[in-house]
N, C-alpha and C positions, 0 to 999 in steps of 0.2 A: 278440583285438580290441585289447587294450591295447598289446601288442607291436607290432602294425601301426601304431597311432597314434604310438607312440614313434619308429619308423623314419621315418614321414612327417614328423614335426616335426624330426627330426635332418637329413633331406635338405633341408628348407626353410631351416634355419639355415645349412647349407653353401652353398646357392645365394645367400642374402643376403650372406654373407661374401665369396664370390667376386665378386659384383656390386659390393660396396663397394670391393674392391681394384682391380677393373677401372676403376671410375669415377675413383679417385684417379690411376691411371696415365694415363687419358685427359687429366686436367687437366695432367699433366706433358708432354703432347704427344708421348708415345712409348708403344708397346704395352707391356703388363705384362712380357712376356718380355724385351724389350730393356732395360726399366728394371732388372730383376733382374740381367741380365748386366752393365750399366753399374756398378751398385753393387758387384757381386762383384769386378769388375775393379779398381775403385777401392780396395776393401778389400785386395786383394792387393798393390797398390802401396804403401799406407800401413802395412800390417800391422795395421790396426785394423778391426773389423767395424762399430762403432757410428757409422756415417756415412751420411747421406742426401744424395746429390748433387741439389741443387735450387737453381736460380737465383732471385734476388729476384723476378723476374717470375712464375716458376712458383709460388713460395711465395704470392704475392698471389692468383693465380688459384685456388690450392688452398684458400684461406681461412686461411693461416698468417700471423698478424701478428708483426711483429718489434718488440720493445720494448727500452728500455734498463733496466739493473739500477738500482733505486733503493736508497736506504739508509734504515734505520730506526734504532731505538734512541734517538731524540730525540723531541721533541714533534711530534705529527702532528695535522693538521686536515683535515677533509673539508668542502669549501666548495661551496655552490651558486653558480652564476654564469651568464653569458650571453656570447655573442659580440656585440661592439659596434663601431661605427666608431671609428677612432682620431681624436684631436683634429685638426680641419682636413680630415677626409676626407668630411664631409657639410656641405652648404650649403643653407639655406632661402633661396630667391631671391624678393625682393619687387620689384615695379615701383617705380621711384623717385618716381612721381607718378601721380595719378589720370588716367583717360581711357578711351577706348574701344579694345578690342583689335581691331587691324586684321588681324593675321596670327599664326598659331602655327607656328613653324618646326620643332618637334620633336614626337615622340610618346613615350608612356610606354615606358620600357625602352631608348630610343635612347642610344647612347654619344656623348658630346660632348667636345670639347676645351675648355680654358680660353679664354674669350672668344667661344665659339660663340653665335650668336643663338638665343634661346629664343622670344620673342614680340616683336611690334611694336605699340606703343601710340600713338594719336594723342591729344595732350593740349593743351588751350588754355593751361594753365600752362606747358607746355614751349615753346609758341610765344612766350608772353609773356617767358619768361626769355631766349630767344634774341634777341628784339627788344631787351630791356634791354641785353644784352651788346653787340649791334651799335651801339646808341645810345651806350653808354659808350665804345666804340672810336672813334666819330666825335668825341666830346667830347675825347678824348685828342689826336686829330690836330689839332683846332682849338686846344687849349691849347698844344701844342708849337709850332704856327705862330706864335701870339701871343708865346710866349717868344723864339723866334728873332728876330721883328721888334723886340721891345723891347731884346734884347741888341745888335742892330745899331745901334739909335738911341742906346743908352747909350754904345756905343763912339764914336759920332759926337758925343756930348755933348748930345743932344736930350732924353733922359729921365734921371731921377735913379736912384741905386742902389736907393732904396726902391721905386720903381715896378717895377724889374726883379725885385726880391725877391718882390713880390706876384705878378707874372706867373709866376715859377718855382714858387711855392707852389701856384698854381692848377693848374699842369701836374702836380705830384706828387699833388695831390688827385684829379685826373681819372684818373691812372694807377692809383691805389689803387682807385677805384670800378670801373674796368675789370677789374682783377684779381678783385675780389669778384664781379662779374657773370659772368665766365668760370668762376669756381669753382662758382657756382650752376648754370650750364649743365652743367658736368662732373658735378655731383652728380645732376642730372636725367637723366643718360645721354646728354648731348650731343644734344638734340633739334634738328631742322632748323627752318627758318623756318616750315614748315607744321605744326610740333608733333609730327612723327613721331619716336618714340624707340624704339630697339632695346634690349631687355633681354637682357643676355648672361650666360652662366654664369661665375661667378667661379673655378670649378675644373674640372678634367677628371674625367669619371666617367660614370655612368649616370643617366638621368632616372628617379627613383624616385617622383615625384609630379608631377602636372600638373593645375592647377586653373584654367586659362584657356581660353577658347574664343572664336573670332571673333565680334565683336558684343557681347561682354560688357563692361560698364562697371565699371571698377575705381574704388573710392572710398578715401578716406584710411584708413578703418578696416578695409579688407580689400584689401590690396595684394599678398599672397603669391600667386605664380603657379606656382611649381614648386619642386622639391627635387632636388638632384643629389648623388650619393654615389659615392665611389671604392671599389668592392667589394674591391679588393686591399689596402686599408689598414684592417685590423681588429685588434682586440686582445681579450683575455679580461678580463672584469670579474667579480670575485668579491666576495661579501659575507662578512666574517669577524667573529667576536665580538671585543670589546675586548681579550681576552687575547692575540689574535694579534699585537698591536703589539709585544709582548715576545718573540715567537717568530719572526716573519717578518722578513726583511730584503731589500733590493734585491739582486737577483742569485740569490736562491733559485730552484730549479727546481720547477715544478708539472707533474704528470702529469694531464692533463685528459681526461675522456671526453666526447665530443661525440655527442649524439643516442643515448646509451646504448650505443654500440659502438666508435666510432672513437677511438683514443688520439692525443692531440696534446700534445706537451711545450711548455711555455712558461717564460719567464724573467720574474720579477717586476721591473717597471720603476718602480713607484711605489706608495706606501702612504699613504693619506690618514688623518688623525686620525679618531677616532670621531665620527660626526655626532650630531645631536640624538636620534636613535633608538638610539644606542649601537652603530652598525654601522661597521666599518672597511672601507673600499673598497680593494680590492687590484687593481691593473692589471698585466697580464702580456702580453708580446709572444710570440705563437706562433712556434715554430721552423719550422713548415711550414704549407702552405696548409690552411686550416680551413674550417668550414662558414660559410654566409652570416650576416651580422649578424642578430641576433634569435634565433639558435639557442641552446638551453639546454645548458649544460655543467655538469659537476661535477668537482672536482679534489681530489686528495689532496696536501697539502703536507708535505714532509719537511724540517723545519728543519735547517740545517747539513748539506747533502748530502755533505760531505767527512768526516763522522763517522758512527759507528754501523755496524751490521751490514747487509750486503746483504740486501734483501728482494725477492721476486718474487711474482707472482700464483700462487695455488694450482695453477691448471691448467697452469702452465709446468713443474711438476715431474712427471715421469713415472717409473714404476718400470721400469728396464731391467736384465734379468738379476738381479732381486732387489734392486737398489740404486736409491735415489732419484737421478734424473739430470735435467739441464737441457740442452736442445738449444742449443748456442752457434753463432751464425752465423759461417761462414768465407767465404772468397772464392768457393768453388764449392759450398757447401751448408751443412748443419748437422751438428755433431758432438755426440753425447750425452756429456756430461761428468758423472761421478759427483759428488755433493755430499753434505754432511752438513747436515741440516735442523734447525731449532730450533723456536721458538714459532710458533704460528699465530694470526693475529688479523685479523678483518674481511676475509677473502678473500685474505690474503697470508701468506707463510711466510718465516721467516728462513733464510738460508743461512749456516751457521756456518763452513763451509770448502768450497772447491771453486771459488769465484768471487772475482775481485778487485774486482768492482763496476764495471769499465770495459767489460764485454762487452755485446754486443747478442744477445738470446736470442729464442727462439720463445715467444710468449705464447699467446693464443687460437689453437687449432688445433694445439698441440704433440702432441696425441694422434694426429693424422694422421701426423706424422713417426714416432711410435712404431709405428703400424700398418705404415707403409711399410718401416721398418727390420726389423720382424719378418718381413714378406713376403720382403724381400730375403735375409734370413738363411736362411729356409726353402728358397728356390730355390737359394741357394748350397750348402746342405747336400745337395741332390739332385744 
């Protein structure tokens, strides 16, 4: 009975292993037999067996992430952080004056261009400011006419220089009042004579908040009507201890993990002094598209990226033919390169020799390449 159970379990393990190999081959968009022949053929051309032919697209579909080699040996920090909008990428939009909302031109989530209308407000104050500007314009016209008349009379000898100077001064005063009235109208959103004012978006982006509805009356203490943000302009914000000020510098590289899995590299662009709570704010520009603003990130900062020993994640190192190896990305796939490993710390391992530090390697999912390599060698052996 025990012998029968042993053979049943052995048969199940074989079926599971075959199923895993078939699934990986399906990810590569080619049947298992064809994949084996392709790898065998490639090995014959290069004279090396430790190669897996895999395009970047196939690697991504298979769950193999590609990362850059980092350097250790210096001071290292693990920092909590978040994805935030870059300066100027988010705008809280207020109505310039109180009044009744006549129309809402956008909806939550709409993409708008800079200057696009958001809402229209009818305001008595807006109508009054327009009337003042129109009246100031009429005063300017009258003052200029009076100055022209007195200048003609002065040239004919009928009025004195003092009288002309007074008339000219009145014209300058009227022009100054007109400019001030027009500035107020501009600050109020250029309302028409009926008090209708269009509130426009100051930036291009997506409407992330909308707090106005037709018929709503806006008061001076509550004029905010919307928020617009550009989702493509984000940066990474980290909080570091005060000791980081002597370790970090602008230009250092951070390897950040977004949402617990996705790796995004960033370059430090600014370091603020420690605030009242003793926290140093570090801002970094992501090198690739990242998660939306508000996402939680964590980063490992290696100070002085040009110094120290190359380090890689533990799961990037696989044992190939009894030797620790790292799969280095090439133009047409991944090649297993033997390495000499050093110390291990917090999920990473030093590479004493075998890597220069400039390579891009397989990180998470490297074990899949090892499995595919073993399968290809077995088929080639047959």
